[in-house]
Each structure stands twice: as C-alpha cells, then as structure tokens.
ROLOVO-489437 format. One record per residue: residue number from 0; residue in one letter; x, y, z of N, C-alpha, C, CB in turn. Coordinates in steps of 0.02 Angstrom, whole numbers, plus 50000, padded with zeros to 5 digits. Glycine has a CB too. Example, Ala and Ser with C-alpha at 12.3 -4.5 7.8 and 13.67 -1.06 7.14 Angstrom:
<atoms>
- 0,a,50660,49716,50390,50615,49775,50390,50660,49835,50390,50565,49776,50452;
- 1,s,50642,49888,50354,50684,49947,50357,50645,50002,50394,50704,49970,50286;
</atoms>
This chain:
<atoms>
- 0,c,50041,49940,50000,50000,50000,50000,50043,50062,50000,49953,50000,50060;
- 1,l,50097,50061,50040,50141,50119,50044,50175,50133,49978,50193,50109,50100;
- 2,l,50196,50080,49944,50229,50088,49879,50180,50115,49827,50258,50021,49855;
- 3,a,50118,50091,49828,50068,50116,49781,50052,50189,49794,50004,50074,49785;
- 4,a,50047,50208,49858,50033,50278,49875,50091,50323,49854,50020,50285,49951;
- 5,a,50152,50300,49862,50211,50340,49844,50215,50350,49768,50275,50307,49869;
- 6,t,50192,50302,49729,50194,50310,49657,50135,50349,49630,50197,50242,49624;
- 7,l,50079,50348,49665,50020,50384,49641,50016,50456,49665,49958,50348,49661;
- 8,l,50048,50473,49720,50043,50540,49747,50073,50594,49701,50078,50543,49813;
- 9,p,50127,50582,49665,50152,50635,49620,50102,50653,49565,50217,50613,49588;
- 10,a,50055,50611,49551,50004,50627,49501,49959,50684,49524,49962,50566,49486;
- 11,c,49958,50698,49589,49918,50754,49615,49944,50821,49590,49917,50753,49691;
- 12,s,50009,50825,49574,50037,50889,49551,50014,50907,49481,50113,50886,49554;
- 13,i,49986,50860,49445,49961,50874,49377,49900,50918,49380,49945,50808,49341;
- 14,v,49864,50918,49435,49802,50957,49440,49815,51032,49442,49763,50936,49501;
- 15,v,49875,51053,49461,49890,51124,49466,49896,51153,49396,49955,51135,49507;
- 16,p,49860,51206,49380,49863,51235,49313,49931,51268,49301,49807,51286,49303;
- 17,d,49947,51276,49238,50010,51307,49218,50008,51381,49235,50024,51297,49142;
- 18,a,50063,51405,49266,50065,51474,49289,50096,51522,49239,50101,51478,49354;
- 19,s,50115,51499,49180,50148,51543,49132,50097,51593,49104,50182,51503,49075;
- 20,p,50117,51658,49100,50070,51709,49075,50062,51703,49000,50094,51779,49094;
- 21,p,50006,51726,48974,49997,51725,48902,50044,51774,48868,49924,51741,48883;
- 22,l,50077,51754,48815,50127,51795,48782,50099,51858,48749,50162,51755,48731;
- 23,p,50040,51856,48716,50017,51918,48684,50007,51976,48732,49952,51904,48648;
- 24,t,49986,51963,48794,49976,52016,48843,50043,52049,48861,49942,51989,48906;
- 25,v,50095,52008,48871,50160,52035,48889,50190,52072,48830,50207,51978,48911;
- 26,a,50185,52044,48770,50216,52074,48712,50183,52141,48693,50213,52026,48652;
- 27,r,50119,52149,48709,50083,52210,48692,50110,52269,48731,50008,52201,48704;
- 28,w,50132,52258,48792,50153,52313,48836,50228,52326,48835,50131,52299,48905;
- 29,q,50266,52284,48802,50338,52292,48802,50362,52315,48733,50373,52226,48822;
- 30,a,50396,52372,48732,50422,52398,48669,50484,52358,48649,50439,52473,48674;
- 31,p,50496,52350,48584,50556,52314,48564,50618,52354,48581,50554,52298,48488;
- 32,l,50673,52319,48595,50735,52352,48611,50764,52383,48548,50786,52302,48643;
- 33,p,50787,52446,48551,50812,52478,48491,50875,52446,48462,50825,52550,48504;
- 34,h,50912,52411,48504,50972,52379,48480,50963,52304,48471,51030,52392,48528;
- 35,g,50900,52282,48470,50885,52211,48458,50905,52166,48515,50918,52189,48396;
- 36,g,50918,52193,48575,50937,52153,48632,51010,52134,48633,50897,52091,48633;
- 37,d,51048,52155,48583,51119,52140,48580,51159,52199,48608,51142,52122,48508;
- 38,p,51193,52191,48664,51230,52247,48693,51284,52276,48647,51261,52226,48758;
- 39,a,51310,52236,48602,51363,52261,48557,51335,52310,48506,51396,52203,48522;
- 40,h,51271,52307,48492,51242,52350,48440,51214,52416,48466,51188,52313,48405;
- 41,i,51218,52428,48531,51190,52491,48556,51231,52551,48531,51187,52490,48633;
- 42,g,51296,52542,48525,51339,52596,48499,51325,52610,48426,51412,52579,48509;
- 43,t,51314,52557,48387,51299,52568,48316,51232,52600,48306,51302,52502,48278;
- 44,w,51185,52590,48353,51120,52622,48348,51128,52698,48356,51072,52594,48400;
- 45,w,51170,52718,48404,51180,52790,48416,51227,52820,48364,51209,52801,48486;
- 46,s,51263,52780,48325,51307,52807,48274,51267,52836,48216,51354,52754,48249;
- 47,r,51202,52827,48215,51160,52857,48163,51161,52933,48166,51088,52831,48169;
- 48,l,51181,52961,48223,51185,53034,48229,51250,53061,48199,51179,53055,48302;
- 49,d,51291,53017,48171,51354,53035,48138,51400,53077,48182,51340,53073,48074;
- 50,d,51407,53057,48245,51452,53091,48291,51492,53038,48328,51414,53138,48340;
- 51,p,51554,53024,48308,51593,52971,48341,51608,52986,48414,51659,52960,48304;
- 52,t,51610,53050,48432,51622,53068,48502,51564,53045,48546,51633,53144,48509;
- 53,l,51503,53052,48520,51444,53030,48558,51447,52955,48572,51380,53048,48520;
- 54,v,51465,52916,48521,51469,52843,48529,51524,52826,48580,51484,52809,48462;
- 55,a,51580,52862,48578,51635,52850,48625,51613,52867,48696,51697,52890,48606;
- 56,l,51575,52922,48704,51551,52941,48770,51501,52890,48798,51518,53010,48768;
- 57,i,51457,52866,48755,51408,52816,48777,51444,52751,48798,51357,52801,48721;
- 58,d,51494,52731,48759,51531,52670,48777,51568,52679,48843,51582,52652,48721;
- 59,a,51598,52738,48853,51634,52751,48915,51586,52753,48974,51672,52817,48911;
- 60,a,51528,52783,48965,51478,52787,49019,51453,52717,49038,51419,52831,48999;
- 61,q,51445,52674,48989,51420,52607,49004,51474,52561,49034,51392,52576,48941;
- 62,r,51537,52577,49022,51590,52537,49053,51598,52554,49127,51656,52549,49017;
- 63,d,51587,52617,49144,51603,52640,49212,51542,52659,49253,51649,52699,49208;
- 64,n,51483,52637,49236,51423,52658,49271,51406,52609,49327,51365,52664,49222;
- 65,p,51398,52634,49389,51381,52589,49445,51311,52560,49440,51389,52626,49511;
- 66,s,51265,52595,49408,51197,52569,49401,51196,52506,49357,51150,52622,49371;
- 67,l,51236,52507,49304,51240,52448,49261,51274,52390,49296,51277,52464,49196;
- 68,s,51325,52407,49336,51359,52354,49375,51310,52323,49425,51420,52383,49412;
- 69,a,51269,52365,49457,51220,52339,49504,51167,52297,49468,51186,52397,49541;
- 70,a,51148,52318,49408,51099,52279,49369,51128,52211,49350,51077,52317,49306;
- 71,l,51192,52209,49332,51224,52145,49316,51228,52100,49378,51294,52156,49287;
- 72,a,51242,52131,49436,51244,52092,49498,51176,52063,49514,51269,52135,49556;
- 73,r,51122,52101,49500,51055,52075,49513,51038,52017,49466,51002,52131,49506;
- 74,i,51064,52020,49404,51054,51964,49357,51089,51902,49384,51081,51981,49286;
- 75,d,51151,51910,49407,51188,51853,49435,51153,51825,49496,51259,51873,49453;
- 76,q,51127,51869,49538,51091,51847,49598,51028,51809,49579,51073,51907,49643;
- 77,a,50991,51833,49529,50930,51799,49508,50946,51731,49477,50891,51842,49457;
- 78,r,51001,51727,49439,51022,51663,49410,51040,51612,49464,51081,51673,49362;
- 79,a,51076,51636,49516,51094,51592,49571,51032,51568,49608,51142,51627,49620;
- 80,s,50984,51612,49617,50921,51593,49649,50883,51542,49607,50878,51655,49662;
- 81,a,50882,51552,49541,50848,51505,49497,50882,51437,49499,50845,51531,49425;
- 82,q,50948,51437,49502,50984,51374,49505,50970,51338,49571,51060,51386,49497;
- 83,a,50968,51376,49625,50952,51346,49690,50881,51318,49692,50962,51397,49746;
- 84,m,50834,51354,49661,50765,51330,49659,50759,51268,49616,50719,51385,49633;
- 85,g,50801,51262,49565,50801,51201,49524,50826,51142,49563,50844,51211,49462;
- 86,a,50872,51154,49610,50899,51099,49650,50849,51075,49702,50963,51121,49684;
- 87,v,50800,51116,49719,50751,51097,49770,50708,51039,49746,50706,51157,49788;
- 88,v,50693,51036,49682,50649,50983,49658,50685,50916,49647,50617,51004,49592;
- 89,l,50752,50916,49653,50790,50855,49643,50806,50822,49710,50855,50870,49605;
- 90,p,50817,50757,49709,50838,50723,49770,50908,50747,49790,50837,50646,49761;
- 91,s,50921,50747,49855,50987,50767,49879,51015,50712,49923,50983,50835,49917;
- 92,a,51081,50709,49924,51115,50659,49965,51173,50693,50000,51140,50599,49922;
- 93,d,51186,50672,50060,51240,50700,50101,51276,50642,50133,51212,50750,50154;
- 94,g,51341,50645,50133,51379,50591,50162,51436,50617,50205,51406,50546,50108;
- 95,g,51461,50575,50248,51517,50594,50291,51554,50533,50315,51492,50635,50350;
- 96,a,51615,50545,50333,51656,50491,50360,51695,50517,50420,51706,50462,50306;
- 97,q,51707,50473,50468,51741,50492,50529,51784,50435,50552,51690,50514,50583;
- 98,a,51842,50452,50576,51887,50402,50606,51913,50429,50672,51946,50383,50557;
- 99,t,51911,50387,50724,51936,50407,50789,51985,50354,50813,51877,50416,50840;
- 100,r,52043,50377,50835,52093,50330,50862,52107,50351,50934,52159,50331,50818;
- 101,s,52102,50303,50978,52114,50317,51049,52154,50260,51080,52047,50327,51087;
- 102,r,52183,50276,51136,52223,50226,51173,52195,50225,51244,52301,50243,51172;
- 103,s,52180,50167,51268,52153,50161,51335,52208,50172,51387,52119,50092,51346;
- 104,l,52188,50199,51444,52237,50213,51497,52254,50150,51536,52210,50266,51544;
- 105,a,52209,50104,51537,52222,50042,51574,52273,50000,51536,52156,50002,51585;
- 106,p,52314,49963,51572,52362,49920,51538,52325,49867,51498,52410,49886,51589;
- 107,p,52346,49845,51444,52410,49856,51412,52410,49920,51368,52428,49796,51371;
- 108,g,52357,49959,51361,52358,50021,51323,52358,50011,51248,52417,50061,51342;
- 109,t,52318,49964,51225,52315,49951,51153,52274,50006,51119,52285,49881,51138;
- 110,p,52296,50029,51062,52258,50080,51026,52196,50051,50994,52302,50113,50972;
- 111,t,52143,50091,50992,52080,50071,50963,52060,50122,50909,52024,50065,51018;
- 112,t,52040,50097,50853,52017,50141,50799,51944,50126,50784,52061,50132,50735;
- 113,v,51905,50180,50780,51834,50173,50765,51820,50213,50701,51789,50198,50825;
- 114,f,51790,50180,50653,51772,50213,50590,51696,50220,50587,51798,50172,50528;
- 115,g,51674,50276,50559,51602,50285,50550,51587,50317,50482,51573,50329,50607;
- 116,v,51536,50294,50449,51516,50321,50385,51441,50335,50388,51534,50272,50326;
- 117,t,51421,50394,50365,51350,50411,50364,51329,50430,50293,51334,50469,50414;
- 118,l,51268,50415,50277,51240,50434,50213,51167,50452,50225,51247,50377,50159;
- 119,d,51149,50514,50207,51081,50538,50214,51054,50555,50145,51076,50599,50262;
- 120,a,50994,50533,50130,50962,50550,50067,50895,50583,50083,50952,50486,50023;
- 121,l,50879,50634,50042,50817,50671,50054,50785,50687,49987,50831,50737,50094;
- 122,w,50720,50678,49984,50683,50697,49925,50614,50717,49947,50680,50639,49873;
- 123,e,50596,50779,49932,50530,50805,49950,50483,50797,49891,50535,50879,49974;
- 124,l,50429,50764,49902,50379,50756,49849,50344,50823,49838,50328,50701,49866;
- 125,d,50341,50844,49776,50309,50908,49759,50236,50893,49740,50347,50944,49700;
- 126,l,50196,50880,49791,50127,50857,49779,50085,50908,49743,50095,50838,49843;
- 127,f,50090,50971,49763,50045,51022,49735,50082,51070,49689,50011,51059,49790;
- 128,g,50143,51056,49671,50180,51096,49622,50211,51160,49650,50135,51114,49567;
- 129,a,50216,51168,49715,50243,51229,49744,50317,51239,49725,50236,51228,49820;
- 130,n,50355,51186,49727,50426,51192,49709,50436,51208,49635,50464,51127,49727;
- 131,r,50395,51178,49593,50399,51194,49521,50380,51266,49508,50354,51147,49480;
- 132,r,50328,51290,49542,50306,51359,49533,50358,51408,49559,50238,51371,49569;
- 133,t,50391,51389,49613,50444,51432,49640,50502,51435,49591,50469,51406,49708;
- 134,r,50517,51379,49559,50570,51378,49508,50550,51420,49448,50585,51306,49486;
- 135,e,50488,51415,49425,50465,51455,49369,50468,51530,49386,50393,51436,49349;
- 136,a,50450,51548,49447,50454,51618,49468,50526,51642,49469,50422,51626,49537;
- 137,a,50572,51600,49489,50643,51619,49490,50669,51630,49419,50685,51566,49526;
- 138,v,50648,51588,49373,50668,51597,49303,50638,51661,49274,50646,51536,49260;
- 139,a,50576,51676,49293,50545,51739,49271,50582,51799,49300,50471,51740,49290;
- 140,r,50606,51793,49362,50644,51848,49391,50709,51860,49353,50659,51834,49465;
- 141,v,50740,51807,49328,50801,51815,49288,50785,51856,49225,50832,51746,49268;
- 142,a,50731,51839,49192,50711,51876,49132,50696,51949,49149,50649,51843,49099;
- 143,g,50663,51960,49205,50649,52028,49227,50711,52068,49242,50604,52028,49287;
- 144,r,50760,52037,49274,50823,52071,49289,50862,52087,49225,50867,52028,49337;
- 145,q,50857,52042,49176,50890,52056,49112,50856,52115,49076,50889,51993,49067;
- 146,a,50790,52118,49080,50755,52175,49051,50773,52240,49087,50678,52164,49053;
- 147,d,50781,52237,49153,50802,52296,49191,50871,52319,49169,50802,52281,49267;
- 148,w,50916,52271,49156,50983,52288,49134,50981,52323,49066,51027,52225,49130;
- 149,h,50941,52296,49019,50934,52328,48954,50904,52398,48962,50889,52286,48907;
- 150,q,50855,52405,49005,50824,52471,49016,50876,52520,49045,50763,52465,49063;
- 151,a,50917,52497,49091,50968,52541,49120,51018,52562,49067,51004,52506,49178;
- 152,r,51037,52517,49023,51084,52534,48969,51054,52585,48921,51104,52472,48930;
- 153,i,50991,52575,48902,50958,52621,48856,50948,52689,48888,50891,52592,48833;
- 154,t,50928,52690,48952,50917,52753,48987,50982,52792,48993,50887,52741,49056;
- 155,l,51036,52757,49011,51101,52790,49016,51123,52819,48949,51153,52741,49043;
- 156,a,51116,52779,48896,51136,52803,48830,51094,52863,48809,51130,52746,48778;
- 157,a,51029,52861,48824,50986,52917,48806,51004,52980,48846,50912,52898,48819;
- 158,e,51021,52972,48909,51041,53030,48949,51106,53061,48923,51048,53011,49023;
- 159,v,51155,53019,48907,51218,53044,48879,51205,53078,48812,51269,52987,48871;
- 160,a,51164,53047,48770,51150,53077,48704,51112,53143,48711,51109,53028,48661;
- 161,s,51065,53146,48758,51027,53208,48768,51073,53264,48791,50971,53197,48819;
- 162,t,51117,53249,48838,51164,53299,48862,51211,53321,48806,51204,53273,48922;
- 163,w,51234,53273,48766,51279,53289,48711,51244,53331,48658,51305,53224,48679;
- 164,v,51183,53316,48641,51146,53356,48592,51134,53426,48619,51077,53322,48575;
- 165,n,51119,53433,48683,51110,53499,48713,51176,53539,48710,51086,53493,48786;
- 166,l,51232,53506,48722,51297,53539,48717,51310,53562,48646,51353,53493,48741;
- 167,r,51297,53519,48598,51307,53537,48528,51261,53596,48509,51294,53476,48481;
- 168,q,51201,53597,48535,51154,53651,48520,51179,53717,48551,51083,53633,48547;
- 169,c,51205,53714,48611,51233,53775,48642,51294,53799,48605,51251,53761,48715;
- 170,e,51336,53753,48582,51394,53773,48542,51372,53806,48476,51439,53711,48526;
- 171,a,51320,53782,48446,51296,53810,48383,51267,53880,48394,51243,53765,48352;
- 172,l,51236,53890,48451,51209,53958,48466,51265,54006,48480,51160,53956,48526;
</atoms>
C-alpha cells in the first residue's frame, strides 16, 4: 500500500494549472529594444547621429556606470536563485566519514580505531507543484532582471546623448 501511495501521489501535482502568463499580453506592453537586445549594437544604433564622440562617450559611460554594475549583479543573483530553486525539486544526498583513534589508559594500552560512515538521502515530493512554481518564478525573475539591465543601458545612453545634443546646440548658438 505504501509503495502504491508513493507512486500515485506525484500525480496530484498534475492538477495544478500552468502558471505561465499568456505571451500576447506581455508582448503588447513591452516595446522592442532599439538595439535588438544585443549589447554590442547599442553603439551602432547611436552612430546614426554621425558623431563618433557621442558613441565613445556612451561606451565610456556604460563601462564605468555603477547602476549597470548593480543591474548585472542582480542578474547574477537571480540566476543563482533560479539554480538553487532548480535543485530543490531534485533528490539530495549527504555523506560523511569519521575516524577516531584512541588509546586506553588501562594496561596494556592498546590503541583502538573506530570508523564511522553516514549517508543521508532526502527527496521532498512536490505534491501540489509549489517547488515547480517557485522555480518558474525564479526563472521569470532572471528575465525581469535582464530587462532591467537593458532598460538601464538604454536610459544611460539616452541621457548621455541628450546631454551631448544639448551641448552641441549650445555650441551652435
């Protein structure tokens, strides 16, 4: 009975509906990235203004900007969290070994060695899909952090370009 229950209980997780959002709703509210999502092409996008100094300034700002560094750190953190959440649904095993050598005080004082080995295995059944949903949420957070990074790059480039255009306009006046 116990074996039958253990094999049939994972089927309960099938009842949980899929939590992925519909793509048309998300795509309708998100504008396409002007550089096609490729960080190497953001400089070529701004080169359309035919000012090599502007492209050099944007590249320098993106190399040395703490906001972009923080956004990259948040991406790494989200990836680590997603990886950890992926490990939750898998079985885990832990092992250890120990050796103790002692000598008794009573004569004849022969040494004694005791060896010990432990092995622990753990697997949590995901009956209602909570671990899978947590993993899906972690993967979605990675995508969100990557979008934040792209937004920070575009915002920084736009601010540098706006300041540069204002400077050029003042020079022309």
